[in-house]
C-alpha positions as MATLAB code, in Angstrom:
seq = 'MRAIPLRDRSVDAVIACDNALPHLLSEGEIKVALSEFVRCLRDGGGCIVSLRDYGVCPERGTVETKDYGARRWGGRSCRLRQIWRWRGDIYDLVFEVVAADGSGEVLATTQRTTYFAVSPNRIAALMRGVGLREVRRDDASFFQPLLIGTR';
ca = [
       3.865   -3.435   11.994;
       7.561   -3.267   12.981;
       6.704   -4.078   16.647;
       3.602   -6.201   16.879;
       2.372   -6.550   20.525;
       1.703  -10.235   20.198;
       3.405  -13.346   21.451;
       5.710  -15.489   19.154;
       3.790  -18.125   17.178;
       0.414  -16.877   18.447;
      -1.769  -16.317   15.298;
      -2.839  -18.245   12.229;
      -2.804  -15.498    9.794;
      -1.157  -12.058    9.389;
      -2.976   -9.726    6.780;
      -1.494   -6.469    5.525;
      -3.760   -5.287    2.844;
      -4.596   -2.190    0.705;
      -1.010   -0.931    0.216;
      -0.297   -1.102    3.926;
       3.397   -2.158    3.495;
       4.401    0.626    1.301;
       3.747    3.160    3.964;
       7.016    1.893    5.315;
       9.694    4.002    3.286;
      12.504    1.490    2.835;
      13.096   -2.144    2.148;
      14.717   -2.354    5.430;
      11.701   -1.187    7.267;
       9.497   -3.508    5.292;
      11.852   -6.390    6.178;
      11.510   -5.692    9.892;
       7.725   -5.789    9.477;
       7.783   -9.076    7.679;
      10.049  -10.461   10.138;
       7.483   -9.518   12.855;
       4.652  -11.167   10.760;
       6.708  -14.408   10.695;
       7.483  -14.156   14.516;
       3.796  -13.927   15.242;
       2.669  -16.886   12.986;
       2.241  -20.304   14.067;
       3.895  -23.036   12.046;
       1.814  -23.493    8.978;
       0.286  -19.954    9.493;
      -0.338  -17.696    6.471;
       0.614  -14.222    5.516;
      -1.410  -12.282    2.995;
      -0.169   -8.851    1.630;
      -1.945   -6.739   -1.057;
      -0.286   -3.718   -2.708;
      -0.318   -1.535   -5.797;
       1.540   -3.045   -8.753;
       3.755   -0.140   -9.382;
       5.345    0.206  -12.819;
       8.407    2.211  -13.522;
       8.454    5.190  -11.279;
       8.078    8.566  -13.098;
      10.764   11.194  -12.900;
      11.481   13.151   -9.599;
       9.034   16.127   -9.430;
       6.202   14.412  -11.564;
       2.857   15.185  -10.488;
       0.091   12.709  -11.305;
      -3.607   13.278  -10.907;
      -5.965   10.098  -10.632;
      -9.741   10.791  -10.975;
     -12.039    8.777   -8.560;
     -15.236    9.917  -10.050;
     -18.289   12.153   -9.210;
     -19.355   12.856   -5.825;
     -21.582   15.217   -3.859;
     -20.016   17.377   -1.183;
     -21.881   19.817    0.866;
     -24.826   19.680   -1.584;
     -22.377   20.479   -4.535;
     -21.352   18.335   -7.547;
     -17.634   17.515   -7.246;
     -14.996   15.132   -8.211;
     -12.641   13.180   -6.080;
      -9.236   12.891   -6.978;
      -5.675   11.737   -5.826;
      -2.662   13.806   -6.375;
       0.716   11.961   -6.399;
       4.023   13.890   -6.139;
       6.886   11.818   -6.984;
      10.349   11.933   -5.347;
      12.177    9.112   -6.923;
      10.718    5.795   -5.595;
       8.892    7.737   -2.808;
       5.698    9.688   -3.564;
       3.380   11.882   -1.364;
      -0.338   11.517   -1.911;
      -3.446   13.577   -0.897;
      -7.105   13.172   -1.786;
      -8.877   16.338   -2.934;
     -12.599   17.047   -3.361;
     -12.940   19.460   -6.323;
     -15.982   21.496   -7.462;
     -17.394   20.017  -10.601;
     -18.531   23.647  -11.989;
     -15.342   24.218  -13.697;
     -14.005   26.615  -11.062;
     -11.182   24.169   -9.844;
     -12.216   25.076   -6.290;
     -10.874   22.559   -3.865;
     -13.626   21.957   -1.240;
     -11.623   19.534    0.875;
      -8.344   17.754    1.173;
      -6.751   15.030    3.289;
      -3.458   15.126    5.129;
      -0.607   14.128    2.988;
       0.612   10.460    3.246;
       3.761    9.041    1.897;
       4.316    5.803    0.050;
       7.368    3.720   -1.155;
       6.723    2.560   -4.654;
       8.050   -1.042   -4.136;
       6.956   -3.722   -6.548;
       5.085   -6.939   -5.627;
       8.024   -9.010   -6.895;
      10.440   -7.237   -4.586;
       8.068   -7.742   -1.636;
       7.695  -11.394   -2.555;
      11.536  -11.674   -2.429;
      11.625  -10.010    0.938;
       8.876  -12.389    2.131;
      11.022  -15.270    1.113;
      14.096  -13.678    2.722;
      12.500  -13.655    6.109;
      11.532  -17.287    6.030;
       8.009  -17.399    4.444;
       7.628  -20.371    2.180;
       5.552  -21.053   -0.952;
       5.171  -17.302   -1.594;
       2.833  -16.889   -4.586;
       1.169  -14.115   -6.333;
      -2.627  -13.961   -6.982;
      -3.820  -11.363   -9.410;
      -7.446  -12.780   -9.886;
      -9.024  -12.558   -6.332;
      -8.659   -8.984   -5.352;
      -8.383   -5.478   -6.776;
      -4.671   -5.421   -6.027;
      -2.081   -8.267   -6.316;
      -2.069  -10.637   -3.387;
       1.097  -12.182   -2.052;
       0.516  -15.153   -0.012;
       3.084  -17.026    2.054;
       3.288  -19.689    4.686;
       5.356  -20.062    7.852;
];
């Protein structure tokens, strides 16, 4: 996202959805990506960003478990969960598939990924700061807040 291999003003829309921007771990890195989005957009083109609506970050060292429901894995009943380990406004996340038989056995896990818990309001301000106009938030159209701006 910080070095998009496209010509200047060559696309009508740039879309960064499902919490993609918070994989960049600072406001500076996000600003570089948003500047690239603007560079690639034709005049009048649109930018759509979706991301989690983070509240106040928990204390450093907090571990949160988020349940994603019942599943079957290798013929066994299990639960899918996310584990979030907080380091200030940064957190590490893994998915785990856990046996549902009460043993707590972890049947599978993903590689760790890291996110920056930046708010939609802050992203909207950064979008305006790189030259996007008419930046607005839509909470009714998608499972995450949408931020929409125009070049």
